[in-house]
Backbone as CSV, one residue per row, in Angstrom:
resi,resn,N_x,N_y,N_z,CA_x,CA_y,CA_z,C_x,C_y,C_z
1,MET,117.659,164.956,40.685,118.339,164.794,39.405,117.672,165.615,38.308
2,VAL,116.347,165.485,38.172,115.651,166.188,37.090,115.730,167.700,37.288
3,GLY,115.503,168.157,38.515,115.539,169.590,38.778,116.886,170.210,38.461
4,ARG,117.968,169.522,38.837,119.312,170.036,38.568,119.585,170.061,37.062
5,ASN,119.116,169.052,36.344,119.319,169.033,34.894,118.526,170.138,34.204
6,ILE,117.351,170.458,34.734,116.571,171.573,34.188,117.339,172.874,34.369
7,GLN,117.937,173.062,35.539,118.693,174.288,35.799,119.958,174.384,34.944
8,ASP,120.528,173.231,34.572,121.749,173.223,33.754,121.481,173.395,32.260
9,HIS,120.227,173.257,31.850,119.886,173.305,30.427,120.048,174.727,29.890
10,PRO,120.484,174.886,28.634,120.622,176.226,28.059,119.322,177.041,28.108
11,GLY,118.169,176.342,28.059,116.896,177.054,28.115,116.666,177.791,29.414
12,ALA,117.411,177.422,30.460,117.247,178.080,31.756,117.642,179.552,31.704
13,LEU,118.473,179.925,30.727,118.908,181.317,30.609,117.745,182.251,30.274
14,ASP,116.669,181.700,29.736,115.518,182.518,29.356,114.519,182.684,30.485
15,TRP,114.790,182.062,31.628,113.857,182.096,32.750,114.569,182.529,34.029
16,GLU,113.825,183.141,34.919,114.304,183.324,36.290,113.767,182.125,37.080
17,ILE,114.651,181.265,37.539,114.234,179.997,38.146,114.389,180.045,39.660
18,LEU,113.329,179.701,40.350,113.351,179.519,41.802,113.438,178.021,42.061
19,ALA,114.445,177.589,42.801,114.636,176.162,43.066,115.019,175.952,44.524
20,PRO,114.067,176.130,45.437,114.395,176.001,46.861,114.790,174.574,47.228
21,SER,115.824,174.447,48.051,116.213,173.131,48.549,115.222,172.678,49.622
22,SER,115.302,171.410,50.001,114.394,170.885,51.019,114.608,171.561,52.366
23,SER,115.830,172.049,52.612,116.076,172.763,53.866,115.461,174.159,53.846
24,GLU,115.294,174.720,52.647,114.675,176.034,52.508,113.162,175.954,52.483
25,LEU,112.634,174.882,51.912,111.190,174.708,51.811,110.853,173.233,51.944
26,ASP,110.206,172.864,53.038,109.791,171.482,53.269,108.448,171.269,52.573
27,LEU,108.454,170.516,51.490,107.232,170.332,50.698,106.190,169.475,51.411
28,MET,106.547,168.878,52.538,105.569,168.149,53.338,104.714,169.090,54.189
29,GLU,105.154,170.348,54.322,104.445,171.330,55.150,103.486,172.145,54.288
30,THR,102.205,171.859,54.415,101.189,172.474,53.553,101.227,173.997,53.601
31,ALA,101.213,174.560,54.797,101.173,176.018,54.937,102.425,176.664,54.354
32,ALA,103.573,176.044,54.572,104.824,176.609,54.070,104.830,176.646,52.545
33,VAL,104.329,175.586,51.922,104.277,175.535,50.459,103.303,176.579,49.931
34,GLU,102.129,176.670,50.545,101.146,177.661,50.113,101.703,179.077,50.226
35,ASN,102.368,179.370,51.335,102.915,180.713,51.547,104.022,181.021,50.541
36,TYR,104.871,180.037,50.268,105.977,180.243,49.328,105.442,180.559,47.931
37,ILE,104.490,179.750,47.466,103.956,179.950,46.110,103.182,181.260,46.028
38,ASP,102.403,181.558,47.055,101.624,182.794,47.046,102.538,184.013,47.086
39,HIS,103.648,183.913,47.788,104.586,185.038,47.884,105.267,185.308,46.546
40,HIS,105.738,184.242,45.887,106.499,184.418,44.658,105.629,184.487,43.411
41,LYS,104.450,183.867,43.464,103.517,183.844,42.336,104.244,183.596,40.997
42,PRO,104.843,182.442,40.828,105.582,182.148,39.591,104.649,182.047,38.386
43,ASP,105.203,182.284,37.211,104.435,182.120,35.974,104.161,180.644,35.695
44,LEU,105.101,179.803,36.098,105.022,178.374,35.787,105.699,177.582,36.899
45,ILE,105.103,176.451,37.262,105.723,175.529,38.220,105.997,174.209,37.515
46,VAL,107.203,173.663,37.714,107.532,172.317,37.269,107.643,171.458,38.523
47,HIS,106.728,170.520,38.663,106.735,169.656,39.854,107.574,168.417,39.577
48,SER,108.826,168.437,40.080,109.724,167.304,39.877,110.200,166.721,41.201
49,ALA,109.601,167.151,42.308,110.068,166.721,43.624,109.421,165.409,44.039
50,GLY,110.079,164.703,44.961,109.484,163.490,45.498,110.519,162.550,46.072
51,LYS,110.041,161.524,46.750,110.904,160.463,47.250,111.003,159.402,46.161
52,VAL,112.218,159.102,45.725,112.415,158.139,44.644,113.451,157.103,45.042
53,GLY,113.448,155.975,44.337,114.413,154.914,44.596,114.130,153.712,43.720
54,GLY,114.993,152.726,43.786,114.844,151.512,43.000,113.946,150.491,43.667
55,ILE,113.989,149.258,43.166,113.116,148.200,43.680,113.324,147.975,45.168
56,ALA,114.581,147.887,45.597,114.870,147.595,46.998,114.271,148.654,47.917
57,ALA,114.451,149.920,47.566,113.927,151.005,48.397,112.405,151.010,48.406
58,ASN,111.781,150.825,47.241,110.317,150.810,47.160,109.710,149.678,47.982
59,MET,110.356,148.520,47.965,109.829,147.370,48.693,110.018,147.504,50.201
60,SER,111.086,148.164,50.629,111.362,148.270,52.057,110.647,149.440,52.722
61,GLU,110.228,150.452,51.926,109.585,151.640,52.503,108.300,152.018,51.764
62,PRO,107.350,151.111,51.619,106.142,151.459,50.856,105.321,152.575,51.487
63,VAL,105.310,152.655,52.813,104.546,153.714,53.477,105.101,155.081,53.098
64,ALA,106.413,155.242,53.188,107.029,156.529,52.871,106.852,156.895,51.407
65,PHE,106.978,155.905,50.516,106.849,156.199,49.086,105.428,156.630,48.736
66,LEU,104.437,156.078,49.414,103.057,156.504,49.174,102.765,157.823,49.874
67,ASP,103.018,157.887,51.172,102.635,159.050,51.965,103.380,160.312,51.536
68,ARG,104.699,160.240,51.434,105.470,161.437,51.121,105.152,161.973,49.729
69,ASN,104.990,161.078,48.761,104.741,161.544,47.395,103.321,162.057,47.205
70,VAL,102.354,161.478,47.897,100.999,162.029,47.852,100.986,163.419,48.480
71,MET,101.604,163.544,49.653,101.584,164.825,50.370,102.330,165.908,49.601
72,ILE,103.512,165.585,49.106,104.291,166.566,48.346,103.531,167.011,47.095
73,GLY,103.000,166.033,46.357,102.262,166.364,45.147,101.034,167.193,45.425
74,ARG,100.297,166.799,46.456,99.079,167.525,46.810,99.405,168.964,47.206
75,ASN,100.449,169.133,48.020,100.790,170.474,48.487,101.216,171.381,47.336
76,VAL,102.013,170.871,46.413,102.480,171.689,45.291,101.322,172.044,44.361
77,ILE,100.520,171.038,43.995,99.428,171.284,43.033,98.367,172.208,43.627
78,MET,97.913,171.904,44.830,96.871,172.725,45.440,97.408,174.091,45.847
79,GLY,98.678,174.154,46.237,99.269,175.452,46.536,99.295,176.343,45.315
80,ALA,99.606,175.748,44.164,99.605,176.506,42.914,98.201,176.980,42.566
81,ARG,97.244,176.079,42.719,95.848,176.442,42.392,95.349,177.563,43.293
82,THR,95.613,177.453,44.594,95.155,178.465,45.542,95.772,179.825,45.246
83,ALA,97.046,179.822,44.817,97.735,181.076,44.518,97.386,181.624,43.142
84,GLY,96.614,180.877,42.364,96.215,181.334,41.040,97.279,181.156,39.979
85,VAL,98.239,180.270,40.216,99.251,179.979,39.203,98.594,179.159,38.095
86,LYS,98.597,179.668,36.881,97.823,179.068,35.800,98.572,177.989,35.015
87,GLN,99.893,177.944,35.127,100.674,176.999,34.331,101.492,176.076,35.244
88,LEU,101.371,174.769,35.011,102.103,173.801,35.827,102.402,172.561,34.999
89,ILE,103.639,172.092,35.087,104.042,170.837,34.450,104.316,169.830,35.551
90,ASN,103.535,168.787,35.570,103.688,167.715,36.555,104.454,166.566,35.918
91,LEU,105.491,166.087,36.598,106.271,164.964,36.093,105.860,163.688,36.800
92,ALA,105.346,162.745,36.032,104.907,161.461,36.578,105.982,160.405,36.316
93,SER,105.587,159.167,36.093,106.525,158.064,35.859,105.777,156.937,35.172
94,THR,106.478,156.162,34.344,105.824,155.040,33.665,105.462,153.908,34.619
95,CYS,105.867,154.007,35.887,105.429,152.989,36.849,103.931,153.086,37.126
96,ILE,103.275,154.140,36.649,101.831,154.273,36.856,101.039,153.357,35.934
97,TYR,101.707,152.709,34.979,100.997,151.823,34.054,100.751,150.450,34.691
98,PRO,99.639,149.796,34.346,99.367,148.452,34.858,100.458,147.470,34.453
99,ARG,100.670,146.470,35.273,101.788,145.553,35.067,101.558,144.557,33.936
100,LEU,100.312,144.275,33.567,100.041,143.200,32.616,99.503,143.683,31.275
101,VAL,99.480,144.987,31.042,98.984,145.484,29.759,100.073,145.327,28.696
102,PRO,99.665,145.252,27.420,100.660,145.078,26.352,101.515,146.324,26.156
103,ASN,102.757,146.087,25.727,103.662,147.179,25.367,103.570,147.444,23.871
104,PRO,103.844,148.676,23.420,104.217,149.843,24.203,103.034,150.412,24.997
105,LEU,103.361,151.145,26.064,102.379,151.623,27.024,101.780,152.950,26.572
106,GLY,100.538,152.903,26.121,99.850,154.115,25.693,99.157,154.795,26.859
107,GLU,99.044,156.113,26.805,98.488,156.885,27.907,97.075,156.449,28.283
108,GLU,96.328,155.913,27.321,94.945,155.496,27.597,94.871,154.258,28.490
109,LEU,95.996,153.597,28.748,96.014,152.374,29.550,96.096,152.630,31.049
110,ILE,96.321,153.875,31.453,96.434,154.195,32.872,95.130,153.848,33.595
111,LEU,95.245,153.182,34.732,94.116,152.752,35.579,93.223,151.713,34.910
112,THR,93.794,150.904,34.033,93.011,149.822,33.422,93.397,148.453,33.980
113,GLY,94.263,148.400,34.993,94.652,147.110,35.543,95.494,147.251,36.792
114,GLU,95.883,146.106,37.364,96.667,146.050,38.594,98.071,146.623,38.384
115,LEU,98.548,147.340,39.386,99.879,147.933,39.317,100.947,146.908,39.680
116,GLU,102.197,147.214,39.325,103.323,146.372,39.701,103.535,146.444,41.221
117,PRO,103.474,145.312,41.942,103.545,145.338,43.410,104.830,145.937,43.970
118,THR,105.961,145.784,43.264,107.232,146.231,43.834,107.344,147.747,43.971
119,ASN,106.539,148.521,43.242,106.568,149.980,43.421,105.158,150.570,43.431
120,GLU,104.215,149.801,43.954,102.811,150.204,43.925,102.563,151.509,44.676
121,GLY,103.175,151.669,45.854,102.943,152.878,46.639,103.335,154.138,45.887
122,TYR,104.506,154.111,45.278,104.979,155.252,44.493,104.047,155.510,43.312
123,ALA,103.627,154.433,42.646,102.754,154.567,41.484,101.403,155.179,41.860
124,ILE,100.823,154.720,42.960,99.538,155.262,43.405,99.656,156.757,43.661
125,ALA,100.744,157.161,44.323,100.943,158.577,44.610,101.026,159.395,43.322
126,LYS,101.741,158.886,42.327,101.874,159.605,41.059,100.535,159.689,40.324
127,ILE,99.726,158.638,40.432,98.408,158.651,39.795,97.504,159.680,40.467
128,VAL,97.554,159.764,41.785,96.755,160.748,42.515,97.073,162.156,42.026
129,VAL,98.347,162.467,41.893,98.741,163.819,41.478,98.351,164.074,40.030
130,LEU,98.520,163.084,39.173,98.117,163.214,37.771,96.619,163.514,37.671
131,ARG,95.826,162.743,38.405,94.372,162.947,38.370,93.988,164.308,38.949
132,LEU,94.689,164.747,39.987,94.389,166.049,40.572,94.596,167.150,39.536
133,CYS,95.670,167.046,38.761,95.902,168.024,37.688,94.777,167.988,36.664
134,GLU,94.343,166.783,36.308,93.249,166.637,35.339,91.954,167.240,35.869
135,TYR,91.653,166.985,37.141,90.398,167.485,37.721,90.399,169.011,37.803
136,ILE,91.527,169.594,38.180,91.609,171.058,38.248,91.379,171.655,36.865
137,ARG,91.979,171.073,35.862,91.809,171.571,34.492,90.375,171.358,34.011
138,ARG,89.762,170.244,34.434,88.380,169.969,34.046,87.439,171.015,34.631
139,GLU,87.673,171.403,35.891,86.812,172.396,36.539,87.041,173.799,35.977
140,ASP,88.296,174.088,35.589,88.611,175.403,35.043,89.703,175.245,33.983
141,PRO,89.323,175.228,32.694,90.307,175.036,31.624,91.377,176.119,31.572
142,GLY,91.184,177.208,32.309,92.192,178.244,32.352,93.464,177.802,33.060
143,PHE,93.346,176.757,33.866,94.518,176.207,34.530,95.178,175.176,33.614
144,GLN,96.320,175.544,33.067,97.049,174.654,32.160,97.961,173.741,32.994
145,TYR,97.360,172.732,33.626,98.104,171.783,34.447,98.265,170.497,33.644
146,LYS,99.454,170.290,33.089,99.712,169.179,32.188,100.725,168.210,32.818
147,THR,100.662,166.942,32.417,101.538,165.913,32.980,102.401,165.275,31.906
148,LEU,103.705,165.275,32.135,104.645,164.509,31.326,104.947,163.211,32.069
149,ILE,105.001,162.104,31.321,105.246,160.787,31.912,106.561,160.260,31.361
150,PRO,107.680,160.575,32.021,108.977,160.133,31.498,109.167,158.627,31.687
151,CYS,109.924,158.029,30.789,110.367,156.660,30.994,111.441,156.677,32.079
152,ASN,112.074,155.557,32.360,113.151,155.525,33.344,114.254,156.501,32.938
153,LEU,114.835,157.142,33.940,115.838,158.175,33.690,117.171,157.824,34.339
154,TYR,118.224,158.436,33.831,119.551,158.348,34.428,120.319,159.578,33.985
155,GLY,121.418,159.892,34.665,122.216,161.026,34.232,122.928,161.701,35.385
156,ALA,123.432,162.899,35.132,124.130,163.667,36.156,123.201,163.932,37.334
157,TYR,123.769,163.976,38.539,123.060,164.229,39.800,122.181,163.063,40.239
158,ASP,122.364,161.895,39.619,121.605,160.717,40.035,122.128,160.202,41.371
159,LYS,121.380,159.257,41.970,121.811,158.608,43.210,122.549,157.317,42.852
160,PHE,123.758,157.159,43.378,124.561,155.984,43.065,124.679,155.008,44.236
161,ASP,124.087,155.345,45.367,124.086,154.443,46.512,123.268,153.209,46.169
162,PRO,123.833,152.004,46.263,123.113,150.788,45.869,121.784,150.587,46.594
163,GLN,121.651,151.137,47.802,120.413,150.960,48.570,119.280,151.841,48.060
164,ASN,119.598,152.910,47.352,118.574,153.874,46.930,118.544,154.150,45.436
165,SER,119.492,153.607,44.687,119.638,153.989,43.291,118.710,153.218,42.357
166,HIS,118.484,153.813,41.188,117.798,153.127,40.114,118.794,152.244,39.358
167,LEU,118.310,151.592,38.308,119.105,150.554,37.652,120.441,151.036,37.093
168,VAL,120.426,152.038,36.208,121.664,152.430,35.528,122.729,152.936,36.503
169,PRO,122.417,153.871,37.416,123.466,154.284,38.362,123.940,153.147,39.252
170,ALA,123.039,152.219,39.592,123.445,151.060,40.391,124.435,150.199,39.622
171,ILE,124.177,150.008,38.324,125.095,149.214,37.492,126.454,149.916,37.402
172,ILE,126.434,151.230,37.184,127.691,151.983,37.103,128.508,151.796,38.379
173,HIS,127.860,151.919,39.510,128.563,151.773,40.789,129.111,150.360,40.955
174,LYS,128.304,149.352,40.646,128.724,147.964,40.820,129.896,147.603,39.905
175,VAL,129.793,147.994,38.635,130.842,147.635,37.686,132.117,148.416,37.981
176,HIS,131.988,149.695,38.313,133.173,150.480,38.676,133.854,149.879,39.900
177,SER,133.066,149.480,40.905,133.643,148.884,42.109,134.360,147.584,41.780
178,ALA,133.766,146.792,40.872,134.403,145.533,40.471,135.748,145.804,39.801
179,LYS,135.779,146.811,38.931,137.038,147.147,38.253,138.071,147.655,39.252
180,THR,137.630,148.528,40.146,138.545,149.129,41.113,139.159,148.091,42.052
181,HIS,138.331,147.113,42.481,138.794,146.132,43.459,139.277,144.823,42.826
182,GLY,139.311,144.783,41.498,139.813,143.604,40.811,138.898,142.398,40.847
183,HIS,137.601,142.638,41.009,136.644,141.527,41.019,136.354,141.070,39.591
184,GLN,136.194,139.771,39.419,136.005,139.220,38.080,134.548,138.934,37.738
185,SER,133.618,139.157,38.698,132.207,138.911,38.412,131.331,139.963,39.097
186,VAL,130.184,140.234,38.501,129.189,141.157,39.039,127.842,140.450,39.007
187,GLU,127.072,140.592,40.085,125.781,139.910,40.185,124.650,140.752,39.595
188,ILE,123.772,140.092,38.860,122.571,140.712,38.299,121.350,140.086,38.971
189,TRP,120.403,140.922,39.409,119.166,140.396,39.984,118.307,139.784,38.875
190,GLY,117.812,138.566,39.098,116.985,137.881,38.109,117.819,137.385,36.941
191,ASP,117.119,136.991,35.862,117.849,136.444,34.707,118.346,137.519,33.748
192,GLY,117.981,138.775,34.016,118.469,139.871,33.183,117.719,140.068,31.888
193,ASN,116.645,139.311,31.698,115.913,139.400,30.429,114.809,140.458,30.439
194,ALA,114.451,140.971,31.615,113.457,142.045,31.676,113.963,143.236,30.875
195,ARG,113.046,143.922,30.222,113.447,145.016,29.332,112.994,146.364,29.895
196,ARG,113.877,147.361,29.753,113.587,148.693,30.245,114.011,149.751,29.221
197,GLU,113.294,150.858,29.255,113.591,152.026,28.406,114.195,153.100,29.298
198,PHE,115.386,153.557,28.964,116.057,154.591,29.749,116.389,155.793,28.880
199,MET,116.130,156.981,29.442,116.424,158.229,28.742,117.366,159.079,29.584
200,TYR,118.306,159.716,28.932,119.250,160.613,29.596,118.479,161.814,30.151
201,SER,118.704,162.146,31.406,117.880,163.145,32.088,117.977,164.538,31.468
202,ALA,119.107,164.859,30.839,119.220,166.158,30.170,118.250,166.258,28.996
203,ASP,117.911,165.118,28.400,116.930,165.118,27.313,115.533,165.430,27.854
204,LEU,115.213,164.894,29.029,113.924,165.247,29.639,113.869,166.744,29.913
205,ALA,114.969,167.307,30.396,115.007,168.752,30.642,114.697,169.523,29.368
206,ASP,115.205,169.036,28.247,114.933,169.676,26.956,113.436,169.641,26.645
207,ALA,112.792,168.495,26.923,111.348,168.383,26.696,110.567,169.312,27.624
208,VAL,111.034,169.466,28.851,110.361,170.343,29.811,110.371,171.787,29.327
209,PHE,111.513,172.246,28.819,111.568,173.632,28.320,110.722,173.807,27.067
210,ARG,110.692,172.794,26.229,109.808,172.867,25.053,108.359,172.994,25.522
211,ALA,107.976,172.197,26.527,106.612,172.259,27.050,106.327,173.601,27.720
212,ALA,107.305,174.119,28.450,107.116,175.391,29.156,106.830,176.536,28.190
213,ASN,107.409,176.465,27.018,107.252,177.542,26.047,106.006,177.412,25.175
214,GLU,105.347,176.258,25.230,104.111,176.077,24.448,103.162,175.123,25.173
215,LEU,102.837,175.486,26.398,102.072,174.589,27.266,100.664,174.311,26.731
216,GLU,100.054,175.282,26.099,98.696,175.087,25.598,98.637,174.017,24.507
217,LYS,99.730,173.831,23.750,99.754,172.837,22.678,100.050,171.423,23.189
218,LEU,100.494,171.315,24.442,100.857,170.023,25.017,99.608,169.233,25.376
219,PRO,99.528,167.924,25.059,98.393,167.115,25.523,98.294,167.143,27.041
220,ASP,97.115,166.852,27.587,96.938,166.863,29.037,97.925,165.931,29.735
221,MET,98.205,164.780,29.126,99.257,163.901,29.636,99.934,163.237,28.447
222,MET,101.248,163.082,28.557,102.016,162.589,27.413,103.269,161.866,27.882
223,ASN,103.489,160.680,27.322,104.744,159.968,27.568,105.912,160.749,26.983
224,VAL,107.058,160.672,27.659,108.299,161.222,27.133,109.345,160.112,27.219
225,GLY,109.803,159.644,26.075,110.755,158.537,26.074,111.578,158.489,24.812
226,VAL,112.316,157.393,24.667,113.151,157.217,23.474,112.499,156.292,22.458
227,GLY,111.471,155.541,22.883,110.766,154.661,21.956,111.472,153.357,21.671
228,ALA,112.503,153.009,22.463,113.225,151.745,22.291,113.705,151.282,23.664
229,ASP,113.845,149.972,23.828,114.286,149.459,25.118,115.418,148.444,24.945
230,HIS,116.024,148.053,26.067,117.092,147.064,26.100,116.847,146.137,27.292
231,SER,117.430,144.964,27.251,117.331,144.065,28.397,118.261,144.542,29.505
232,ILE,117.981,144.072,30.727,118.865,144.398,31.849,120.280,143.923,31.549
233,ASN,120.396,142.725,30.967,121.719,142.217,30.586,122.428,143.172,29.629
234,ASP,121.670,143.762,28.693,122.265,144.708,27.745,122.865,145.905,28.474
235,TYR,122.125,146.445,29.459,122.621,147.614,30.184,123.918,147.286,30.927
236,TYR,123.994,146.097,31.511,125.230,145.701,32.187,126.384,145.630,31.186
237,ARG,126.121,145.083,30.004,127.186,144.969,29.007,127.630,146.350,28.510
238,ILE,126.670,147.236,28.296,127.013,148.576,27.816,127.854,149.318,28.852
239,VAL,127.439,149.250,30.120,128.196,149.910,31.185,129.600,149.321,31.287
240,ALA,129.706,147.995,31.213,131.021,147.349,31.288,131.927,147.824,30.149
241,ASN,131.371,147.977,28.954,132.155,148.457,27.812,132.618,149.897,28.024
242,VAL,131.706,150.746,28.538,132.050,152.152,28.773,133.151,152.261,29.822
243,ILE,133.032,151.475,30.897,133.984,151.558,31.995,135.289,150.827,31.671
244,GLY,135.209,149.846,30.785,136.402,149.089,30.440,136.675,147.942,31.391
245,TRP,135.618,147.281,31.820,135.744,146.124,32.719,135.414,144.863,31.923
246,GLY,136.258,143.850,32.011,136.080,142.662,31.185,135.691,141.417,31.927
247,GLY,135.053,141.553,33.082,134.650,140.386,33.866,133.389,139.726,33.348
248,THR,132.825,138.833,34.153,131.619,138.099,33.783,130.470,138.445,34.723
249,PHE,129.276,138.078,34.301,128.085,138.362,35.095,127.459,137.071,35.605
250,THR,126.960,137.112,36.852,126.202,136.004,37.420,124.784,136.486,37.679
251,HIS,123.846,135.562,37.817,122.448,135.925,38.020,121.902,135.302,39.300
252,ASP,121.242,136.139,40.117,120.560,135.655,41.316,119.075,135.579,40.999
253,LEU,118.596,134.380,40.716,117.208,134.205,40.278,116.206,134.344,41.412
254,SER,116.681,134.475,42.648,115.771,134.635,43.784,115.346,136.086,43.989
255,LYS,116.011,137.022,43.317,115.737,138.439,43.524,114.576,138.920,42.652
256,PRO,113.813,139.939,43.140,112.707,140.493,42.340,113.228,141.291,41.158
257,VAL,112.448,141.321,40.074,112.871,142.044,38.870,111.844,143.072,38.391
258,GLY,110.649,143.078,38.997,109.627,144.016,38.556,108.945,143.556,37.273
259,MET,108.401,144.514,36.524,107.679,144.197,35.296,108.610,143.584,34.264
260,ALA,108.070,142.669,33.445,108.880,142.014,32.415,109.328,142.998,31.351
261,ARG,108.496,143.978,31.076,108.844,144.983,30.073,108.118,146.281,30.371
262,LYS,108.756,147.408,30.068,108.132,148.709,30.292,108.629,149.679,29.226
263,LEU,107.961,149.658,28.076,108.313,150.509,26.937,107.162,151.465,26.666
264,SER,107.444,152.758,26.638,106.385,153.744,26.454,106.054,153.954,24.977
265,ASP,104.783,154.191,24.733,104.307,154.558,23.401,104.547,156.067,23.247
266,ILE,105.367,156.458,22.293,105.702,157.878,22.138,104.977,158.508,20.953
267,SER,103.813,157.969,20.615,103.060,158.516,19.478,102.674,159.975,19.696
268,ARG,102.192,160.312,20.889,101.812,161.701,21.165,103.042,162.607,21.136
269,GLN,104.129,162.124,21.684,105.373,162.884,21.684,105.844,163.148,20.255
270,THR,105.769,162.126,19.411,106.192,162.279,18.017,105.319,163.289,17.295
271,ALA,103.992,163.209,17.539,103.074,164.170,16.927,103.347,165.587,17.418
272,TRP,103.798,165.700,18.655,104.156,166.993,19.257,105.426,167.553,18.633
273,GLY,106.231,166.671,18.045,107.417,167.117,17.315,108.700,167.158,18.110
274,TRP,108.833,166.231,19.084,110.052,166.215,19.902,110.584,164.792,19.984
275,GLN,111.916,164.646,20.080,112.508,163.334,20.290,113.777,163.441,21.129
276,SER,114.085,162.378,21.844,115.305,162.313,22.634,116.511,162.215,21.701
277,LYS,117.606,162.893,22.060,118.747,162.976,21.152,119.970,162.182,21.612
278,THR,120.047,161.795,22.861,121.261,161.190,23.409,121.184,159.668,23.363
279,SER,122.160,159.023,22.712,122.187,157.560,22.660,122.513,157.001,24.037
280,ILE,122.164,155.748,24.258,122.414,155.127,25.551,123.907,155.073,25.853
281,GLU,124.729,154.794,24.845,126.175,154.737,25.058,126.740,156.109,25.441
282,GLU,126.306,157.140,24.731,126.788,158.493,25.025,126.318,158.940,26.405
283,GLY,125.058,158.665,26.718,124.512,159.076,28.010,125.197,158.381,29.174
284,ILE,125.461,157.083,29.044,126.133,156.356,30.114,127.568,156.850,30.284
285,ALA,128.252,157.156,29.178,129.610,157.689,29.267,129.620,159.020,30.019
286,LYS,128.670,159.893,29.737,128.593,161.182,30.440,128.247,160.985,31.908
287,THR,127.346,160.039,32.182,126.951,159.777,33.571,128.112,159.186,34.362
288,TYR,128.896,158.316,33.725,130.053,157.738,34.398,131.090,158.812,34.697
289,GLN,131.276,159.737,33.795,132.211,160.837,34.049,131.751,161.659,35.236
290,HIS,130.448,161.923,35.319,129.896,162.641,36.477,130.139,161.850,37.758
291,TYR,129.946,160.552,37.693,130.184,159.694,38.853,131.639,159.818,39.325
292,LEU,132.562,159.772,38.396,133.969,159.867,38.753,134.313,161.230,39.366
293,GLU,133.690,162.284,38.857,134.007,163.631,39.298,133.380,163.995,40.639
294,THR,132.212,163.426,40.921,131.463,163.902,42.104,131.271,162.852,43.192
295,ILE,131.327,161.575,42.830,131.071,160.547,43.832,132.372,159.957,44.356
296,GLU,133.277,159.670,43.424,134.537,159.041,43.824,135.536,160.100,44.321
297,PRO,136.275,159.796,45.405,137.276,160.753,45.905,138.445,160.861,44.939
């Protein structure tokens, strides 16, 4: 999702972008990644690859979420270092923050407490890659390896399969299916009071291009978010309004919900002079249109 949005951004016209698919370049293969980077010697690498999914996927496949993301991250970062690529933007996730620290989540809180169990494997992998970037820069400041930590994302090219999707695309799929099949209720996991911050993925792409053009001014690691959150119940209501479905919601209190709240501190981002521009209503409307055009027959 993020890679495709980066390629669709107007800023892409100023760059020659190499974006190999997984069939063209298997990022799990160390030698293949090293050879690819050494052959092309790019000016800048944006590391946005990895195995991703929602709570259900993270809980059912913790080995894959840890192993694949550690290996992919390690191969890309070390491949870049070996090839002498001096500029790299690593994309992390706010799941790397401890589960019990106060919100908003400031960058200094990383590794100060226990991680959220429902996505611990993925979080550990992201922390490993973040630290690897920091260590490389510490050993040689000439390597501008910086990390952006986006809040939860949604948008065009997202996964809408309920077994693998994140919250917003899952809600879009569920509510659309309810409308299509004439169902009068949709189930929400938990009581719906947990709060999440979601940013439209095209806005993250905008931040990536801003960072690419002034990487030296970017902090070593920085949250990228909207600075505001909504409850899970709110997201269901917003999606229902966008889609035009007037049913009711039920709650399954036996299901896991993850962290009670996950709101990023965007103080560094604000000082950097950037902010997200797309409202949640506008972003969901655009994402739903993409869903209708590409997912539904």
